LUMNU-504729 format. One record per atom (N, C-alpha, C, CB): x, y, z. Coordinates in steps of 0.02 Angstrom, whole numbers, padded with zeros to 5 digits, always signed. Glycine has a CB too. Layout:
<patis>
XYZ/...
</patis>
This chain:
<patis>
+10510+00224-01994/+10521+00154-02011/+10524+00147-02087/+10464+00109-01981/+10568+00103-02109/+10572+00089-02181/+10512+00045-02201/+10640+00053-02199/+10500+00039-02266/+10446-00003-02290/+10455-00075-02266/+10442-00001-02366/+10516-00101-02269/+10528-00170-02245/+10515-00177-02171/+10600-00190-02260/+10534-00127-02132/+10521-00129-02060/+10446-00126-02045/+10557-00070-02024/+10410-00085-02084/+10337-00081-02076/+10305-00148-02092/+10307-00025-02121/+10325-00178-02148/+10296-00243-02166/+10312-00297-02114/+10322-00266-02234/+10372-00296-02087/+10390-00345-02035/+10350-00333-01971/+10466-00341-02019/+10340-00269-01953/+10300-00253-01893/+10227-00272-01904/+10307-00178-01876/+10202-00261-01964/+10133-00281-01979/+10125-00356-01974/+10113-00256-02050/+10173-00393-02001/+10170-00467-01996/+10169-00489-01924/+10231-00499-02032/+10211-00458-01883/+10212-00474-01812/+10145-00458-01779/+10269-00437-01776/+10119-00398-01794/+10055-00377-01766/+09997-00422-01786/+10040-00305-01786/+10002-00450-01847/+09950-00494-01872/+09959-00566-01851/+09947-00489-01948/+10012-00579-01812/+10023-00646-01786/+10059-00693-01833/+09958-00676-01768/+10093-00666-01883/+10131-00708-01930/+10194-00732-01894/+10150-00669-01995/+10217-00791-01913/+10280-00818-01888/+10314-00855-01945/+10268-00866-01826/+10379-00864-01940/+10416-00899-01993/+10434-00968-01969/+10479-00859-02013/+10414-01018-02008/+10428-01088-01993/+10452-01123-02056/+10365-01123-01963/+10508-01156-02051/+10535-01195-02108/+10539-01155-02172/+10493-01256-02119/+10558-01091-02167/+10568-01050-02226/+10506-01018-02255/+10600-01090-02277/+10447-01030-02226/+10385-00998-02250/+10352-00960-02193/+10336-01051-02280/+10312-00911-02210/+10275-00873-02161/+10209-00909-02147/+10263-00800-02184/+10191-00912-02084/+10131-00948-02063/+10089-00901-02019/+10149-01014-02025/+10024-00902-02029/+09977-00868-01984/+09916-00912-01979/+09960-00796-02009/+09877-00902-01927/+09818-00943-01916/+09755-00901-01925/+09819-00974-01845/+09710-00925-01967/+09646-00892-01979/+09591-00943-01970/+09644-00860-02050/+09544-00928-01927/+09488-00973-01913/+09511-01043-01895/+09442-00976-01973/+09565-01047-01857/+09590-01112-01834/+09629-01151-01886/+09534-01153-01811/+09642-01121-01943/+09678-01155-01997/+09744-01118-02009/+09636-01158-02063/+09800-01155-02011/+09864-01125-02027/+09869-01111-02102/+09923-01170-02005/+09885-01049-02119/+09895-01027-02188/+09969-01012-02198/+09850-00965-02205/+09994-01021-02258/+10064-01009-02272/+10073-00964-02332/+10101-01075-02282/+10131-00932-02334/+10150-00888-02389/+10226-00887-02392/+10120-00816-02381/+10254-00888-02452/+10327-00888-02459/+10359-00822-02439/+10345-00904-02530/+10322-00767-02445/+10350-00703-02426/+10297-00661-02392/+10378-00666-02488/+10320-00609-02358/+10274-00565-02322/+10229-00528-02371/+10312-00515-02279/+10169-00514-02349/+10126-00470-02388/+10156-00401-02387/+10053-00469-02359/+10136-00360-02434/+10162-00292-02440/+10109-00243-02414/+10181-00275-02514/+10102-00241-02347/+10051-00197-02317/+10063-00125-02336/+10052-00205-02242/+10124-00105-02348/+10141-00036-02363/+10110-00013-02430/+10217-00027-02367/+10101-00059-02475/+10075-00041-02542/+10009-00075-02561/+10126-00058-02593/+09982-00116-02517/+09923-00156-02535/+09863-00138-02491/+09939-00231-02529/+09816-00101-02519/+09757-00082-02481/+09715-00143-02461/+09714-00033-02522/+09716-00195-02501/+09679-00256-02483/+09708-00288-02420/+09679-00306-02541/+09774-00290-02415/+09806-00317-02355/+09789-00273-02294/+09883-00321-02364/+09788-00207-02304/+09771-00163-02248/+09697-00170-02229/+09787-00091-02267/+09655-00183-02278/+09584-00194-02263/+09576-00254-02217/+09543-00204-02329/+09612-00307-02229/+09610-00366-02185/+09637-00349-02116/+09649-00424-02216/+09690-00309-02113/+09717-00289-02049/+09666-00247-02010/+09783-00249-02058/+09633-00201-02044/+09583-00159-02011/+09528-00202-01980/+09553-00109-02060/+09510-00256-02013/+09457-00300-01988/+09476-00332-01921/+09442-00354-02039/+09541-00334-01905/+09563-00366-01843/+09556-00320-01782/+09635-00388-01850/+09542-00256-01794/+09536-00208-01739/+09469-00213-01705/+09548-00137-01764/+09470-00208-01637/+09406-00205-01601/+09382-00132-01603/+09414-00231-01527/+09323-00119-01575/+09294-00051-01580/+09338+00002-01546/+09225-00051-01549/+09366-00014-01488/+09408+00035-01454/+09471+00049-01496/+09428+00009-01384/+09502-00003-01524/+09561+00006-01566/+09542+00044-01630/+09591-00063-01584/+09483+00031-01657/+09461+00065-01718/+09457+00140-01707/+09391+00038-01740/+09432+00162-01649/+09428+00233-01634/+09498+00263-01629/+09390+00245-01567/+09544+00228-01597/+09613+00253-01591/+09646+00255-01660/+09654+00207-01543/+09634+00203-01700/+09661+00199-01768/+09638+00260-01809/+09638+00134-01803/+09574+00275-01807/+09548+00333-01844/+09577+00398-01819/+09471+00335-01840/+09589+00404-01753/+09620+00463-01725/+09691+00470-01754/+09622+00459-01648/+09729+00415-01756/+09797+00418-01784/+09795+00437-01858/+09833+00351-01775/+09750+00409-01896/+09744+00427-01967/+09729+00501-01975/+09689+00385-02001/+09685+00527-01933/+09664+00597-01939/+09721+00645-01923/+09605+00610-01893/+09772+00622-01887/+09828+00668-01870/+09871+00685-01931/+09871+00637-01816/+09871+00642-01981/+09911+00658-02040/+09871+00654-02105/+09970+00612-02044/+09806+00646-02100/+09763+00643-02160/+09702+00687-02149/+09741+00570-02176/+09689+00734-02194/+09627+00773-02188/+09568+00732-02214/+09633+00839-02226/+09581+00690-02262/+09527+00649-02290/+09546+00576-02279/+09517+00664-02367/+09526+00548-02221/+09548+00481-02203/+09522+00427-02250/+09527+00465-02133/+09470+00443-02288/+09443+00394-02335/+09491+00380-02392/+09377+00418-02363/+09539+00425-02404/+09586+00416-02459/+09657+00404-02435/+09584+00477-02503/+09664+00377-02376/+09730+00362-02349/+09763+00307-02391/+09726+00339-02275/+09828+00313-02400/+09865+00262-02436/+09874+00201-02390/+09934+00289-02460/+09895+00146-02419/+09908+00086-02380/+09962+00100-02328/+09929+00028-02426/+10014+00137-02347/+10068+00153-02300/+10043+00195-02242/+10125+00189-02337/+10001+00244-02256/+09973+00286-02203/+09930+00244-02156/+09931+00344-02233/+09891+00197-02184/+09850+00153-02143/+09894+00107-02101/+09803+00111-02188/+09948+00082-02130/+09993+00038-02093/+10025+00076-02034/+10049+00009-02139/+10045+00138-02046/+10074+00178-01993/+10023+00189-01936/+10097+00246-02021/+09962+00207-01954/+09910+00217-01903/+09895+00152-01866/+09846+00246-01935/+09894+00097-01902/+09880+00031-01872/+09934+00014-01820/+09877-00024-01926/+09997+00023-01840/+10052+00007-01795/+10053+00055-01735/+10119+00010-01832/+10036+00118-01745/+10032+00165-01689/+09976+00144-01642/+10020+00237-01715/+09921+00122-01669/+09864+00099-01628/+09885+00043-01582/+09806+00077-01673/+09925-00003-01608/+09946-00061-01569/+10011-00050-01529/+09955-00120-01614/+10037+00011-01533/+10099+00027-01497/+10161-00005-01526/+10092+00007-01426/+10160-00021-01591/+10216-00054-01623/+10253-00008-01672/+10191-00115-01660/+10235+00055-01676/+10269+00102-01721/+10333+00125-01687/+10223+00162-01739/+10387+00127-01725/+10451+00152-01700/+10472+00211-01742/+10506+00096-01701/+10483+00267-01709/+10506+00327-01744/+10578+00316-01767/+10501+00390-01698/+10595+00345-01824/+10664+00339-01850/+10712+00373-01803/+10669+00371-01921/+10769+00341-01792/+10821+00368-01749/+10867+00413-01791/+10862+00312-01715/+10883+00473-01765/+10927+00519-01804/+10998+00494-01809/+10927+00589-01772/
</patis>
């Protein structure tokens, strides 16, 4: 997946939707807006918030996915975390040849 495809898939996984030209998501019952998608591929803070959305079973699967391509999962890049997150939720798409 390209960086743009990863960010779009992350937005979808996080429940973002586009309304009237802005991105909207709901947190604690409050609609939040942003003019553009977050950059989950390059932003560890955005990935930290995504990780918080995982339940314990998903967290174990997420760590398993990270471990398949990282020997030191504590130092995974935002992109590596996004890939593992999307794989955990079944939203990762392999590149077509």
